[in-house]
C-alpha positions, 0 to 999 in steps of 0.5 A: 500500500502506498503510504499516502493512500487510505480508504475506510477499509484500511482502518487497521492501518490508520494509527501508524500514519503520521500527521504528514501522511494524513494531511497528504491523503486529505489533500489528495481527497480534497482535490478529487472532491472525494467525500468518502475519503475525506470523511474517512481521514477523520475520527468517528467522533471528530469535530469541525469548527467554522463560523457556520457552527460545530459539525460532529462526526464523519456525517457532520464532516461530510456536510462541511465538505459538501458546503465547501465544494458548493462554494468552490467547485473544482477549485485550484488550491494554493497552500500559502503556509503549512506548519506542523507542530507535533500533532497539530497543523496550521494552514493558510490557503486560498482557492479559485473556482469557476464561480468563486474565490476564497481568500484568507483561508485558515485551518488548523488540524489536530491529529490523534491515532492516525486520524484527524480529531479536530479541524477549524476552518475559516475563509472569505468567499467572493464571487469571481465577478466582483 
């Protein structure tokens, strides 16, 4: 198995993944807009916190990414800052899609046992015609 590839069927292998490997898998799933793979990278009791509220569990995480892909369908992502500190990741990013652009994107991730336990996310969305 390639070290950055993860599917829900590989649950026995998750605890061995490093935060960098989890993030790589997450990034691949994000670009592919693969909701199943995105959700599988999160712990079953994970939380995702954004200005829209707190989403809980993989179903809640999935809802958050459904909204992200509505806001930014088939986006081009630019990671501006990627900093790992032990089991925490800090990101600054922007993205552009055919309809909208996101600026000032800021995420944090907390990793535990080979999965994402918590994520915060915030971005400023602007239509491309403005």
